[in-house]
Every structure is written in structure tokens, then in C-alpha cells.
C-alpha positions as CSV (number, residue, x, y, z in Angstrom):
1,M,15.2,-3.0,7.1
2,A,14.2,-5.8,4.7
3,D,13.1,-9.0,6.2
4,R,10.7,-10.4,3.6
5,K,7.7,-10.3,5.9
6,V,4.2,-9.3,4.8
7,V,3.3,-6.3,6.9
8,G,0.1,-5.3,5.1
9,C,-2.6,-7.0,3.1
10,S,-6.2,-6.6,2.1
11,L,-9.0,-8.8,0.6
12,S,-12.0,-7.3,-1.0
13,E,-15.0,-8.2,-3.1
14,N,-14.1,-5.4,-5.6
15,M,-10.9,-4.2,-7.2
16,E,-11.2,-0.5,-6.0
17,A,-7.9,1.0,-4.7
18,K,-9.6,2.2,-1.5
19,S,-10.6,-1.3,-0.7
20,T,-7.4,-3.1,-1.7
21,T,-4.1,-1.3,-2.1
22,I,-4.8,1.8,0.1
23,K,-6.0,-0.5,3.0
24,A,-3.0,-2.7,2.6
25,L,-0.6,0.2,2.6
26,E,-2.3,1.7,5.7
27,M,-2.0,-1.6,7.5
28,A,1.7,-1.9,6.6
29,I,2.4,1.6,7.9
30,M,0.6,0.7,11.2
31,N,2.6,-2.5,11.6
32,R,5.9,-0.9,10.6
33,P,6.0,2.9,10.6
34,I,8.0,4.6,7.8
35,T,11.4,5.8,9.1
36,Q,13.3,5.8,5.8
37,Q,12.6,5.8,2.1
38,L,9.8,3.4,1.2
39,I,9.7,0.9,-1.6
40,L,6.2,-0.3,-2.5
41,H,6.2,-3.6,-4.3
42,S,3.2,-4.5,-6.3
43,D,1.8,-7.1,-8.6
44,R,1.4,-4.4,-11.3
45,G,-2.4,-4.4,-11.1
46,I,-4.3,-1.3,-12.2
47,Q,-5.1,-0.4,-8.6
48,Y,-1.4,0.1,-8.0
49,A,-1.1,2.6,-10.8
50,C,-4.3,4.5,-10.2
51,S,-4.3,8.2,-9.4
52,E,-6.1,7.6,-6.1
53,L,-3.2,5.5,-4.7
54,R,-0.6,8.0,-6.0
55,K,-2.5,10.9,-4.5
56,N,-2.8,9.1,-1.2
57,C,0.9,8.3,-1.0
58,N,1.9,11.8,-2.0
59,T,-0.3,13.5,0.7
60,N,0.0,11.1,3.6
61,W,3.5,9.6,3.5
């Protein structure tokens, strides 16, 4: 279902993936559990391409 709503976000004093993208993704999944394939849209920042986020996605979702 696509409805253009923000379902996860995160603000941080640093740019670490665990403080930004991973927290936002966890919030999004709490607000809207994954029931189909997931598309993760990003602003192409380095924290979206890091191995920590990819590892987290591959093992948890």
C-alpha cells in the first residue's frame, strides 16, 4: 500500500547509521509492519549505503 505518509524518521546529532537510518527503519516497521516486498526510499546519503544498514535489513526483515 502506498499512501505517501512518513512512517519512520529519526533525528540525531551524528550521521551514524545506527542513530539515523536504522532507527527510522525500525520506527517505520513498528508503525506499519511489513506484509509484502519493501521499497526503502532514501536521500542517497552514505548512511543508506553502509554495510551496517544492509546487514540489519538482511538479518531482521
